[in-house]
N, C-alpha and C positions, 0 to 999 in steps of 0.2 A: 497777105504778107504777114508772116508770123515773127520775123526777125529783121532788124535794121542794123547795119554796121556803119559806124562813124569812124573816119580816119582823123586822128588828133595829132596836130603838129604845133610846135612852138611858133608863134608869130614873130616876124622879124623885129617889130617894134615893142615886143614884150607881150606876155600873156599867151593864150592858146587859141587855136582855131580848130573847129570841128566841122567836118564835111561828110554828109551822108553819101553812101554809095548807091547809085541807081535812083535816087530821089533828090530833088532840088531843095535840100535843107542845109543851111549853114548857120553857125553861131560862133560866138567867141566869149572868152572869159579871162579875167585877170589871173586867176589861180586854178590849179587842178581841183581844189576843194569845191569851188563854185561851178565848175564845168558840168557835172552831171545834172544839176538843177537847170542850167541853161539849155542843155540838150533836151531834157524832159519838156521844158516849156516850148521849145522849137517844134518838137514832134507833136505835141498836143495842138499847137496852132496850125500845123500843116494838115493834119488828118481830121476828118469829121469824127464826132463822138462815136465810139465803138468800132472805128476802122483802123485805129493805130495799132502797130505791131505790139505784141506782148513782151518782146525782149529787144533791148537795144544794147549793142556791144560797142565799146569804145576801144578802138585799136590805136594804140599810141605808137607813133613813128618818130624816131629820134635820129637825126642826121648828125654824124660826127666826122670831122675831118682830122686826119692825122698826117704828120710829116713822116716821110720814109727816107 
């Protein structure tokens, strides 16, 4: 695996949730600033040394409800 994609969403209780696609890795952070560090830590904990993907992408999903 050379690349890993995380879907990032706002948590209902505040902060942000990040979920990897195709791999069972989840993490959360209070701010978007601290999220990349949390994702890095989660990826490093999940994979053995030298087996982690070289690139991690954060795909931010924002849901918006509008009145019509």
